[in-house]
Phi, psi and omega in degrees: 000142181251150175276129180294141179299143180244154178265142176290139176247107181305144180243151353288168179306133180091358180286167180304142180260169179275149175215154179298329183286317186263334180066021180125140180259125181291136179237218176298137182089201181214198183288356173284342177266171177304142177278341175204144170232130182200188181228163171211148178248113185268118177279121182280159174232005177083354183223328187281132184257010179216143179223137178270136174240123180277142175293315183239285181218007181091349179243308179295144183244151171285157178278012178206163173260120180305143182280328179203152180225130178246134182231136179230155170294139182245181178309132182303151178300148179289327181242131180051056180291142178280140177238002185251330185296140177228123178293150174303146180298128180293138176092003179279117179289332181283318181221079184291157180290322180239131178224175173052050178283120180229185178284349180250333187194181171211165181246135177256132183249142181244152170267333175232127184292141172300146183296153179301130177066019176246161184243128179253114182271139178234150172257133185241131174234121183234145181244144177285000000 
């Protein structure tokens, strides 16, 4: 069974969103800072060790490929929070936490799969 791709939600709520035309709206700071900080809620299936997170909607593309993406476990979901999932160790060249960074999405890797029908929340920081 595969985990359905999820869309990134820019943080804080109400902040500028991503679009294919602008590739990010500049706010305080510049492109030396992250171009987006957001969250995603990964629905677990108890077996899958990778989840795709879309930048926008999985179809629309950014006008650039992000250079790096950092992912952390975030505050547990309010409903059906996962207690089993463990993100891949950051910095592992053999099995990195984030792979397949493209203009449409990236993949988050786990060492322990999120539980079936539970939600694993992540915080995303991405750089142009």
